[in-house]
N, C-alpha and C positions, 0 to 999 in steps of 0.2 A: 689604443692600441693592444691587441692581443697578442703577446709573445709566448703563451704557454706551449704551443705547438712547435716551438722552434727551440734548438738546444743553444744557439750561439746568438747574442746581439754584439754588433759593430758599435763601438762607442767613438764618436767623432767629434771633438769640440772644434770650432772652426771660427776664425776672424779674418775676413779679407783671403779667401782661399783660392782666389784666382790668380794666375791662369793655370794652375796645377791640380786643382780639384777634379775636373774631368777624368783625368788620368787615373787618380785615386779610385773614384767611383767604379770606373770601368775595370779596374783590376779586382774589386769586389764582387761585380757580376760575373767575372770569368772564373771564380772559384769552382773547382771541381766538387767541392761539397756544398749543396744548395740549402742545408738546413739552418738558415740563418734570417736574421732581420737587422735593420740599421736605426740607430738613433743618431741625429745630428743636432748638436746643440750650437746655435749661432750666436756668437759672442760680440754682436754689435758691428757686423761687417757694413762696409760703406761701398764695397765694389759690387760686382753681379753674381755674389756667391749665393744669395738666396733665391734669385731667378734661375741659376744653373741647377740647384738642389731641386727645384721644382720640375725641372725636365725629367729628372730621375726617379725622384720618390713622391709617391709610392708605384708609380706606374711602371718602372724598371726594376727599382729595388724595393722590397717591402719594408716599410718602416715608417718613419715620422721624423719631420724637422720641426724642432722647438725654437722659436723667434720671440722677441719682445722681452726678453729677460737676460740679457748679457751678464756673464760672471767671469771670473777667473779659470783658467784651465783646469785647476784643481776643484773648485767648487763645481764647475758644469760637469766634470766627470762624476764627482760624488752624486749628483742630482740624475746622472744617467744610470749609475749602478743602483739606485734606489728605486727609479721609475721601472726598469726592465724586470722580467721575471723568468730569466732563462737560465740554465745551469751555467753555461760559459759566458765570458765577455771577451772579446777580441778589441783591441786597441790598433787604430791606425790614424795617422795624421793626414791632413787634407793636402799635403804636399809630397807624401811617399806612396810607393808602389807596391802592392802585394803580387808575390808570386801565384800561379794560379792554384798549387796544391797547398798552399799554407793552412787552411782551416783543416783539410783532410790529413795532413801529418799531425798538426797539433792535437785535434780531437782524439786521434788513435793513440797519442802518447798519453794524453790525460787519463784515457778511458783504462789503459795498462798500469798507469801509475797512481792510484787513488791519493796516495800520500803528498803528490805535489800539487801545490796551489796555485803557483804562478810560473808559466813556461814563456820562455822567450827563444831566440833563435840567433844565429849569425845574421849579418846584415851586409848587402852590397850598398857601398857609397856611390850616389850618383851626384853629378853636378846640376846647376839650375835647369841645362838642358836635357838633362835626362842620361847623359854618358856616364858608364860606370867607371869609376876611378879606382876603387879599391876594395877587399872585402874584409871586414872586421871580424875576427874571431871572438869567442868569449869562453870562459869555463862552461863545463857542462854539468858538473856535479854539484850538489846542494853545498855541500861542505867547501868545495873550492871557491864558490860563489860567495859564502857567507865571509870566508877569510879575505875574498877581494873586496867585498863591500867596505872593508876597512879604510881603503884608500881610494875607491872609484865606484862609480856606479857601472856594474857589470852585467846589466840585464837592460837591454835597448827596448825603451818604452814601446815605440810603434809595432816591435815584433811580438808583443805579449798578448798571451792568452790566459784568462785565470778564471778561478773557481768564484762565482759571484758570492756564494754564502760566506766563503772563507774570507774575502775582502770586507764584507759587511761586520763580520766577527771580530775584526781586528780595528775596527773604527772607520773604514772607508778610506777614500781620498780625502785630504785636508787641503784646506785654502792656503798654500803656502808654495814656494819654489825651494827645490826642485820636488814636486808633488809625487813623482815615481820613486825616486830614492828613499823619500821618508816611507813611501808604502812598503817597498821591498825590506826596510830595516824592520818595519813591524810585523810582516808577515813571516819573516825569517824567526820570530821567536816561538811561531807556533805550528809552522808548517814547513815542508820542503819547497825549495826553489829548484829551477832546471832550466837549462838552454839545450836546443836541439842543434846538433851536429850539421846544420843545413842552414844555409843564407835564404830565408823566406821571404824577406821584405827589402826593396830597395830604398834606402834612406837619403832624402835629398837634402845636400847642404847648400845654403843659400843665405844671403845676407839678411833676408827678411824673416827668418824661422825666429821662434821664440828662444830657442838655445842661443844661435847665434847672436842675438840682440843682446842677450844677457852677459855673454861672455863679451861682446864689445864693450858694453857698459862697464865692465869690471865687477858686476855683481853675483856673477856664477860661483865662484870659488868660496867667498864669505858666507852665501845663503847655503851653499852645500855643507861648509864646515858646521854652521848653526844647526842644520838638519840632522848631521850625524850627532853632535853633541846632544840635541833633545832625545836621541834614541839610544845612546850608547849603553846607558846604565843596564837596561833590560836585556839586550843583545850581547854585549860583550863585556859586563860588569865595570864599565868605567865610569869615574864621576864626570860631570860636564866640563869642568876644568880641565882634568887629564884629557879628555877628548878633544878639547880645543887645542890644548899644547902639543898633542900627538899630530893633529891633523895640519896644524901650522908650522910642523917641524920645530918647535921651541922647547920640547921637553928636556930637561937637563940630563936624564938618564933614563932613557925609552926602555931599556932591558926590562925594568920592574912592572911597568904597567901592561907590558905585551906580554909578559910571562904570565901575569893575573888573566890577561884576556885568554890565553890558551887553556889555563886552568877552567875559566868559566866557561867556555866552550865545551870542554870535555864534560863538564857536568850537566851543561843544558843540552847540548846537541849529540851527546853520545860519542864514542870513539876513545881510543886511549891519548891521553895526554901527550905522550912522547911522538905519535903519529901525528898530531894536530900541530905540536911546536916544530916540529921537524919536516913537515910537509912542504912542498916546492912551493904552494899557492899562498902559505902562510908567510914564509919566507920573503918571497917575492912583493907580497903585498905590504907586509910590516916595514921592510927596509925603506920604503918610500917615506915613512912617517918618522924617521931617524933624522935629528938635527945634525947637520955638518960639524957643530961642535961638540957633539956627543962622540967623541972618539971612541970610548970604551965600547959602546953599543955599536958603533959602526964595525970595530975589529970583530966581536962576537959574531955579528952577522955575517961579515965577510967569512968566518971560519966555518958558520953554519952553511953558507953557499958552497964553500968549497967542500965540505963533507957531502953535500947533496951531489955535487958534480962528479966525486971522485969516490 
């Protein structure tokens, strides 16, 4: 597959994507920007996913379907990033839906902001039948996103477009969960992150999604905390032990490590220490890491919050 004439490659890992897959593919076909191709990695589907893909690719959607080598989500994404040869990659899952102007808006932003390596957006939440139930907002500025990543994943994976070379330079996707959060933490050590102030994807919430299965099995939080602790030293200046204690709200006096986090970000991300430590995004994110038993830190953060508001 020659991808050199295109700017964007859609990356779609899929396992048993029916019945939502056709709507996802149609939303790619409907993009106002047509300078793209598709790679779909089939991870062992047992339903009609492959047959459906063959109806679309390459006759309606230029690209390739890879079968016979089922992998995890992270591992299959890593292989697709390696295989493609385009400037940008756009993520979408086989149960989500793009708005028509998604690529057009994201390409324009990345062209105007070469310092940004990963670009997400707001998302519409839809249910299993496709009805919009709410809109999720997210921080727009890189500093606010980095602050937010201390306590949560604030870049919605299916909304992301990224610079392929930047992803390879930080080590690509890894074979772990959550593969996206792990990647954002690593990218943030070298590049800027951003979100558009637009909802460009409809994110489907249903019982069979990978995320919902992990939550139902009580695996999501422990694995996310482990992922954070693995990356906390380089991005935030925290030891793995400190990182776990903070994420599990068990640190006896969180003020000290959180103060050092702000100092570390001042040195590595730029900006004034005071502006970081007293920023709304830093205070909101870090107060979620303070133990209910850490009364002194809770009082300090209440004072900081009061200072912000008044």
